[in-house]
Structure formats: C-alpha cells, structure tokens
N, C-alpha and C positions, 0 to 999 in steps of 0.2 A: 149259129149252130143250133139244130133242133133240139128241143127239150120235151120230154113228155113225163106226165106224172105216172109212177108205178109205185104201188104198195106204200103210199104215203111220203114218197120222196120224188123229186124231179131228177130224170136221168138225161144226160147229154149223149146224143149218138150221131152218127153219120152213116150214111149208105153210099157205097161206090161201086161201080160196075155193074154188069148185068149177068144174068144166069141164076143157077140155083144158089139159095142162101147159104153163107158162111159167116160165122162168127169169129173174130179174132180178139182174143182177150190177153193183155200183157201180164207181166208178173209184178210181184210187189204191190205197191200202192201207186204205181206209175200209171199216168194217164195215157190216152190214145195218142197223144202229141209227143210222148216220149221217144227219143231218137232211135230209129229202127223199126218202130211199129208200123208206121205209115208206109215206109218203103216195102215191107213185106206185104201189107195189105194190097198195095198197088199192083204187085207181081200177080197175087192171087186174083185180083180184080179182072185181070185179063181173061180169065174164065168164069168167074163167080161173082154173084152179088154179095160183097163183103160188108158186113155190120161191124163197124167200130163204135166202141162205147166206154164212157167212163163209169165204172162201178161206184155205187155210193161209197163215198170216202175217198174218191179220187178225182183229180180234174175238176171240171166244171159241174159235176152232179152234186146233189145235196148229201150231207153227212147224215147217217142214221145207224142205228145199232140194235136192230130187231134180230129175231131169230136164234137158234140154237148156237150158231157159230158164224162168223163173217162169211165163210165160204157157202154156208146153207142160205144165209140171207141173199148172198149175190145170186146163188143158182136159183132161188124162187123169182128174184128180180129179173134175170135173164130170160127166164120161161115165160113171165108175164110180158116182158118187153117184145119177144118174138111173137106172141099171140096178138099184142096191141098192133103191131106192124104187119100181121098177117104174113108171117115168114115160116113157121114150122112146116116140116121138119128142117133142121138146118145142120150144116157140118160144123162142129164145135172145134175150134182150134185154139191152143194156148200152151204158153210155157210158164214154169214155176207156179206162182199162185194161180195163173191162168189156166194151167193144166189141172190143179185141184179143182177149181171152180168147175171146169168142163167134165171132169169125173162125176163130181157131186150132182151136176145138172143131169147127166146120163142116168144116174141112179134114182133121183127123185122125179124127173120130168123126161121119160124115155119117149113121150109123144113128141117132144120138140127136138129129138136128137136123132140125126140121120147117120153120121160118122163121126168118128173122134180122131184127133191128131193132138199128140200130147209130147212135151219134152220138159227136162228140167224139174221133175217132181220132186218137192221137198220131202225129206223124212230122215229116219234114223234118229238116234238119240240127240246128236249135236245139232242136225238140222231142225228138228222139231223144237228143241228148247231155244234155238236161236230166234225162230219165228215168235215165241212168246216173249222173249227178251226185246225184239224189235218192235212188236206191235201192241202187246198188251200190258206188260208190267210197267212200262214207263207212265202210261195214262193213268193206271190205278194209283201208283206212287204220287203223281202229281195232284191227283183228285183228292186223295187222303190228306195232302198237307195243305193245298191251297184252293180246293174246289174247282169249280169248272173254269175260273180265270186262269188258273195254272195250267190246266188241260189246254185251253185255247193258245196259250204261249209257246207250247211245244212245237219244235221245228217241223214236226211230222205233219202238221196241218197248214203250214205256211203256203204251200202250192195250191191247196184246194180252196183256201181262204182267198188268196189272190185271184184265182179263177172264178169263184163264186163267192163274193164278200158276204152274202146272206148266211154263209156257213158259220161265221163268226157268231151271229146272233142265235143260230140255231143250237151251237154248242153251249153258249152262255145260258140259255133259257132251260136247259136240261137239269133236273133234279140231280145233285151230286150223288146221293145214295143210290138212286135207281140206275145212274150211270155206272158207278162202281160194281153193283150187282150184276148188271149185264156184261161188263167186262170180265168179271169172275167167271160168269157162264161161258164166255167165248174161250176164256183160258183152258177150259176142260178139253178142247180140242187139240190142244197143244202139249198135253201130258204124253211122254212117250209110252207107247204100248206095243209090244211085240206083235199083237194080233191085229194091229192097225197100221200096215206098212205106209199108207198115205194118212197124214194127220185128220183123224175124225171118220176113217173109212177103214172098216175091218176086212179081213180077207174074203170072207163069205159075201161081202156086199160087192167086192170088186170083181169077184167070179161070176156075179149075177148080170155084169153089163153084157148087153147083147149086141150093140152097135159095132160094126166093123171098126177097127182101132189100130192106128199106126203110132208106134212109141219109138221115140229117138232114144237111144242108149245114152245114159249120163256118162260123163268122163271119169275115168279111173282116179283122178285125183281131186274130185269134187266131193267135198264133205258136206256140202249145203243139199246138193241134190244127188245122193249117192247112187253109184251104178247099180248097187245091189238091189235098189228099189225099182229101178226101171227093168231089171232083169226078173223081179218078183211080180211086177205088173204084167209082163209078157207070159209068164207062167200063170197067172191067175185069170187073166181075161181071155176068155174063149176066142181061138182064131185071130188073136192079135197078131201084128206083123212088127218085129223088132229090126230097127236098121241103125247103122252107125251115124253119128252126126257129121255135118260138113266141116268140122273143126277138130282141133286136138284134144287130148286128154286133160288138159289143165286150162280149157277155155274159161271156165267160171273164174278160176283165180286170176287169169290173165285180164280179163275185162273189169274184174274188181280192182286191180291194181291200176289200170288205166283210168277208171272212174274216179277212184281216190286221188289220183294225181292230176284230175281235170284234163286229160288226154283222150277221153272216149267216153262211151256209154255202155251200159250192160248189154243192150240189145243191137249194137251196131251191125253184128254179123247175121241177125236173123233173116235177111233177105236171101241168104245162101241157103235157106231151108225150102224156098219155094219150088224148086224143080223136083225135090224128092216128094213134097206133099202133093203137087199136082199130078205126079206120075202115080202115086197111091190112090188118089180120087178118082182117076180116070179108069181104074180097074173095074 
C-alpha cells in the first residue's frame, strides 16, 4: 500500500478507478479496509477515480495529534494529500466522522472541494458527548493515571498498532503532559453548542459552504446522527439537496446491534448509497 509523508506523518492511501477525483472517507476511527467501505468505493470507481485513505490515527497511517481538533487536522491533511497527488478539486464523500471531515475540508480548503456528499452527521447533545466519551475522555484519563504506556494499552489503538507497529513507539515517545494538553484542546470541539449543529462548526460557517452538496437524511430513531441535524444542514447549506437514505429509520441502531453481536459491521449497507450518489454527481 502506498504511503506518503503529509504534515509530519505518513498517510496510507490507494487510488482505484479512472475519471474525476473523488475521496471516500469512512466514519469513526475505522480504516479504508473496514467492511462496506471498499465495496462502495468500487461502485463509485466505475465512473470516478476514488481516493481511499487511512486518516492519521486510523489503519496503517501514523498517529499524530496536531491542530485545533482531530477533524481540523484531518481536513488539513486531506487537502495536502490531494495537492501532493495532483487531484484537486475533488468530490468529497463521507459518512459520520467522514461527513464531518468533508464539511470541515470544504470550509477550510474550498480550493480542493468540487462537490460534497454526506450522511450520518454526528451532533446533538447526546451524539456530541458520545464522541467525547468515545475518543477523548478515555485517553486523558489513562494518561493522567499511567502516562503514555497506559494510553498505548487502550483497545482503541490496537488496530492501528497492528497495521503500523511504529505507532506504538510514536505514542510512547510523546510527552505525557503535552499529549494531555492536546487532547483537552481537541475536547473543546465536543462541547455541545446550540450554535454549532456539527461539532466544531457554527451555523454561519455551514452557511458559507459553496460546493454543491447532497445530504442523506438521518433516521428518525438515530440519536447518534440525529435527523434534525441533517435537516438543519439542508436548511443552512445553500442549494443543498436532501434525500432519504436507502434504509430504514432505525438503521444505525440495527447495525450497531449486529456489530455488537458479531453478525455484521456498521457500514455493510453503504454500497446501497452508490446509485443515488452517482445520480446526483451526474447532474
């Protein structure tokens, strides 16, 4: 798998297909190899050149903790990656954390953004606080008690250390207090704010997005990616198109139950998005 140095860390990436460039970014801290991601990429690659990549702190890429927030760091890295590969402007496609990253990239780097396609935007009080509980609070708590060795032992790093063993040494080499201070800085993006529907993005910022945007409505029973947020995004982003998803109102809860039971993965149904995405992009 190709690796390229971007902003002080190596990023793993892959290009598939031919045509205008399109970036597909998964959610959570899942890699490009997480089930459901590549099948969607392959469908999109029938008409576009698709960039798959492991964001820093995911998959085979290096861990690093720069920037105002993790999404900001990822957005700056994506813009630099696109420039390094001579791809801008590109269509930015992503779900959950991938949708947040795509929105942040469009705002910070409009020169690399041609169109946007987003779904499962995290937000609301519960959804935002869940992100803090999932990604930030455990590492601060571990670092406070046991320093960087305790951070390394957290299950959240197991996959990226297995894919890139040097990440263990990268983590252990970090100064504990500097790491804690950086995580506290990142925590600020996950403080619920009624003026910031998407964590870290205020309404006036979202209203400044100029790229043609497709928004998949979130399910009515999804507390992690509330329907109200998808509706607010449609209201705020000028000229955006809102469509129903190709699954039921309880999709997130359904796939979460299957994942917990070991009977499926969160993104197994993502390939079903392809026909709708391709139709929008053809306009």
